[in-house]
Structures are given as C-alpha cells and as structure tokens.
N, C-alpha and C positions, 0 to 999 in steps of 0.2 A: 504494500500500500504506500502510495507517495505521501510526502509530508503534507501536501495540500489536502489530500483525501482524509488524512488523520484529523486535521483541523476542522474540516467540513463535517466529519462524522461527529465530533464533539458538539458542534452547534446543533446538529440534527437531534442528538440525544437530549440536549437541554430543552429544545423547543417543543419536543413531542407532546408534553403535557399541556401546552398552551397554544396548540396549533390553531384552534378556532379563533382565539383572541388575536393572534398574530395575523391571521387571514383578514379579519375585519379591519384591523388597523392598516394593513397594507392597502386595501381598497379605499378606505377613507382617505388616506394620504394621497393615493394616486389621483383620486377624483377631485380633491381640493387643490392640489398643486398643478394638476394637468387636466382641467375640466373638459378640454377638447377631446380627451380620450374616452369620456363617458359614452359618447355616441357609438363607439365600437362594441359596446356590450349590450346584451338584451335588457329589456325593462326590468325583468325579474332576475336577480342575481343568485337565486337559490342554488342552481347547479354550477354556474360559472365561477362563483366565489371559491368553491372548493377546488375546482378543476385547475384553474390557472396557477394559483399559489402552490397547491400541493404538487403539481407537475413540475414546477420550478424546483421545489425542494427535492423531489425524487430524481430529477435530472442531475442535480449536483451530487446527490448521493451515489449515483452510478458513474461519476466523473472518470474513474480509472478505466472503465470499459469503453475505450474510445470507438471501437468498431460499432458496437451496439448503439452507443450514444449518437454517433454520426448518422446512422441509418434512421433511427427513431426521430431525431430532430430535423433531419432533412425533410422527411415526410410531413412533420408538423409545420415546418416553414412553408412548404407548398400549400398545405391545407389552410394556413392562416391568411392566405391571400384573399379568401372569400370574405373575411371580416374587414378588409381594408387596412390591414396591418402594413406599416411602412418602416423602413430602416430607422427613421428618426424616433419611432416609438420605443425602441428597445432600451436606450439609455434611461428614459423616464421610468420604465418598469424596473430596471436594475437599481436605480437610485432608491425607489420606494421599497424594494425587496431588502436592500441593505439596511435601511432605516428600521424596518420591521424586525429584522434579525437582531440588530443592535439593542432594540428595546426589550425583546422577549427572550434573548439568550445572553444576558449581560455577563454571566460568569465565564463563558467561553469566548466572548467577543473581545477583540483587541486589534491592533494594527496588523499583526501577522495573519490573523484569521480573516479580517476584512480583505486583505490582499489576496488570500487564497480564494475567497468567494468571488472577488472581482475577476480574477483570472478564469475561474470556472464559468461564470456567467458570460463573460466576453467570448469565450470559446464557443459556448452553446448558441448564443445569439448570432454569432458570425456564421455558424453552420446553417441556421435558419434563414438568415438574410441571403446567403449565397445560393441556397436551394431555391428560394423564392425568385431570385433574379434569373436563375437558369430556367426555371419553369415558365416565367413570364414570356420568354422568347419563343415558346412552342405551344402554350395552352392558355386559355382564358382563366380568369380567377374563378369564374363560375359559368354554368350553362343555364340558359332558360329552357324549360321543358314543359310543353303543354300536355295536360292530361287528355288522352284519347279514349281511354276505357277505364271504368270504375265498377268492379264486380264485388258485390257484398256476399262473401262466402258464408259468414256467420254474423250474428249481431255485433261481434267484436273484431272481425277480421275482414279486410278488403284486399283484393288483388288489383293493383293500380298499374296501368301501362301509360307511358309518357313518350312524347316525341321531342328529343332535344333540338335546339335551334341550329346546331352544327354538330359535326361528327364527334362522338363521345367514345374514346378508346378505353377499353377495360378488358379484364380477363374473368372468365367464369370463376366463381368463388370469392370475388372481391366484394367490397361494399362502398357506399358513398354517403355523404351527408346531404340532407334535404332541408330546405327552408320553405315554409308556406307563406302565402300572402297575409295570413291572419296573425302570425307571430314573427314580425321582422327581427332579424339577428338571432333567432333561436333555431339552431341547427341540431338535427338528430340523425343518427346513422342507421342505414338500412342496406341489407344485402341485395344484390341483383339476383332475381329469381330465374334467370335464363342465361344461356351463353350468348355471346354477341350474335346478332341477327342481321341478315342481309338488308332488311328494311330500316335498321338503325333504331328500332323501338326498344325501350327498356321497361322491364316489369319488376315490381316490388310487392312483397307481401307485408302488410302492416297490421299489427294488432293494437287496438286501443287499450291503453293501460290507465289505471287511476292516476289522476293529476298529470297525465301525459298530454301536454299542450299540442305538440306536433302530431302525435299518433291519433289523438281524438279528432283533430281537424282533418287529417287525411282520411280517416275512416268515415266520419259522420258529416263533414261539411264539403269536402272536395268532390267535384263533379267534372265530367268532360268539359273542356274549354278553360278551366282554371290553369294558371301558369305557376309552376314551382321553380325553385332555383336548386341546382345540383352543384355540389363541390366536386373536387377531383376524386378519382377512384383511389382506393387504398386497400391494404390487406394482402397477405401472402398465402392465403388458403387456396392455392392454385395447384393444378395437376402438373407433375413433372412428366412431360410426354417423352422425354429421353429415356425414362425408366420403363421397364416392362412389368413392374410389380402391380399386384391388385390393389384396389381401393376399398378400405373398410370405412363406411360413412355412418356416423351417428348424428341424427338430426331430431331436435325436439321443438315443438311449437312452430313458430314461423321460421325457426332455424332450418327447416327443411328446404327453404327457398334456395340458398346457395348450393345445397346438396343436389337439388334437381338441376341446377346450372352445371354442376360438375358432370353429372350423367350425360347431359346434352353435349358437353365439351368432348367427352370421350367418344360419344357416338359420332360427332362431327369429324373426328380424326380418321374414322374408318379403320382403326387398328383395334381389334377386340382385345380386351383385358378384363379380368374378373372385377366386378364392382358389386359389393355387398352393401345394401342400404338397410339400416335399422331405423325406423320412423317411430319415435316415441311420443306419447300423449297421455294426459291424465285419464281421459275417457275417449271412447271412439268418436264422440261428438267433436273432439278437437283434431281429428285426423282430416282436416279440411281439404287437403290436397292429395289424398290417397288415390282417388280415381286416376289422376294424372300420372302418378308414379306407377300404378298397376298397368296402365296402358303402355308405358315405356317398358315395363317388365315383360309384357307379352310380346313386345316388338323385338327385343334383343335377348338372345340366349345367354349372353355373358353377364346379364344384370339379374340380381335377385333382390326383391323388396320384401321386408318383413315388418309389418306394423306391430307395435308393442304398446299395450294399454295397461296403465298402472292400476286403475280403480274401476270397479263396476263391471257389469255384464256387457261384453262386447257383442255388437250385432254384426261384426265382420270377422272373418277368420284372422286371429291375431295371437301374439304371444302375451302372456300375462306377467305383470311385475314391472320392476324398474328397468330402464334401458340398459345400463351396464350389466346387470345380472342376466338379461336376455342374451346379450352378446357372448357372455361366457359359456353359454350352452352350445355354441357352435365353434367353428375354427378347425384347425389351428390358424392363428392370425399372424404369426411372427414374420411371415414373408410379405405382409401387406403394409401399405402406407395408411395411416389413420387420419381421418378428417372428422372434426367435431364442430357442430354448430347448434346453438340454442341458448337457453338461459345460462348464466354464469355457473350455477350449481351443477348443471349437466356437463358443462365443459370440464369443470374440475374433477367430478367423479368419473367422467368418461376418460379423461387423461390418465387418471390413476389406474383405471381398469385396463386400458390398452397397454400401459407400461407393464402392469402385472401379468398380462398375457403374452409378453415377449416382444412387443413392438418398441424399438428404440425411440427414445424421446425426440431425437432429431428428425424422425420420420412421422411425427404427429403434427398436423397443422390444424389451427383453430382460429376463430375470430378473436379480435382484440377485445378482451373482456371489459376493460376499463371504458372504452369508447361505447360499446354496446349497452353497458349499464347506464351511461349518462344519457 
C-alpha cells in the first residue's frame, strides 16, 4: 500500500461514523459557494446526495488499483456528460470535498493527508475529464428517443420500445440511463431487452417500484409519441464470441431482459453454443416474458429455458424454490460462463452459487449492482 493510500485509509476510517453528516455538509457548501452548480442536480437530492459523495470516497479508497480505477472513472466521465458536467466543475467539487473531510475527520487530517487526497482527487478527475473529451469527439452527450410502442404486460411492468434520433451503438447485455420529461435531471438505469436490431429500435422492460419516480412515469404515464433522453451504453455483461464455452444465465424479474438480449446475440452469430437460461420469479404471475423465451427455446436446439417459481402453485411447468438452488440441481457448470441479472440479492446469491459450482469468478458477468439499485 502506498503512503498516500495509508493516509487516505485513515481518513476513511475516521469519517465512517459521520458519513451522512459529512455528505450534507459537502452539498450545503457546494451549493452556497457555487450556486450555479445546483442546476446540474435533480430537484430531489435523496438519491444523488449519497451517490456522488460516497462514490468520491470509494474512488479514493481504491486509489492503488489504478487499472480498475481508470476503467471505472473513464466510464463515469463519459456518463456524466449527460448532466452537463464541465472540466471547470471538478475543482469546485474537490474544494468542497476537502472542506468536508477536514471538518469531519479532524484527527487524521493535516497537510500530508490533504496533499494525498488532492493528488488522488486530481488523478481521478483528470481520468474523467479526458474520457469525456474523447467521447465528445465521437458521440453525443445524450440521445433523444421517441416512444413507438408501450405494452403493459402486468399492472407493474411495461415493455417500452423507442426510436433514437440517431444511431445508438450498444452490445447485447448492456444497459443505459433514461431521463423522462416528467422528472428532469433524474436518470435511472435500464437494460436493453434485445440485441441490436436492423431497424435501430431499442426495447426496455420497466417495473414500477414504490417511490420510483422514473419507473412509475415510464410504466403509468409514458405513451407512444413521448420523447425520452438516453445516456451512453454501459456495462460489461456481454458475450465473448471468441470463446466456445456455454452460457449459464440466471435472470430474475425484469433482469430477464438482458438475458433475452444475450440469447438473441448468440442466435444472430449463427454459431451454436449451449445456452442455459434459468428464469426466476416469486410467483408464475411474475414470469411476464416467459412466452417469448419459450418461443426462442422451441426455435433453437442449443437453448434451454427453465422457469423457477419460489412461492405458490405454478400454472406453468416450472421448477420450485429459489433460483440458485434450482441451478444446483443441474450441471455440471464448470465449463460454462455465468451471467447474472436481476435484483441485487439475486446477483449476490447467484454469484456465490456459481462460484460454489466451479465457475471461476472471472468468468461470471453481472450488472452493476450499485447503479441498478439507484
């Protein structure tokens, strides 16, 4: 561990018990000293308050892992273009971050510690600035996308298809952020529910959740003709087409959307490889896209789809119990690549199950839990 990392770690340990207060102080200071930055943030700060400050702290915590740091914050820098973030904003944020740390970590703070934090923050912000500048030369900050179809699959779930105003490059298994006209500057992440299509249309599966501003608007208010904004594609849950290994896919809830996209991606390559899909739900009522998957199952002999229902009497042929337990009944899976998509709890339990069944951790791909939770 480098000397800077040691100093940073001490600050992190001290501030852990007062992180909420430090976060509130950071934002209060930022908006008082730099009121022009307030317009970059949504009207409600409930989610954003925690995300920005805590991500800054987590970034510096991982300061020694330069490869991971560079990849993560380059993607973040590209993604922040949609908020209107400019290079001139980074010094203001850094100044207020240092002030919050000095106030809430007084025992560990001093000239050497401050210098370590400044070096770390400068390196991180430069990664983001450079990535945004490079991205600006080849892609817009966001895409306008008109809704062309809105299908209500259940009272809480809608399948939404949009037409971007210009070509939108992405890969099956990835996700993007969406802003609705009803909640400006509030962005939420959703996976693409299909592989790239010749007509350029994009499809998303959205479940309305309690207090979910964006999800509720997309499910209950959005209609064909409304225009959304899309951020850049993100995520690494993509198929390695250079490998010939099989795919073991676990999808729960609307997490089945990117799994379906992966199946379409394999089919589009025309090179058969085993694909095993376990589609989990609390009840069979929640298997809202099962018919689509079963049609694909009947079309391709290399594909196997198994619905898994946790509770209640199922009206469709399915496995009973929790998704990871159902997967353990089959196999062996050690030669497969694992793909996980769904609620954070499913991703965590699924990852543990796949590792326990012999799939190396580096061959397990999944959504970004932190972004999908937010």
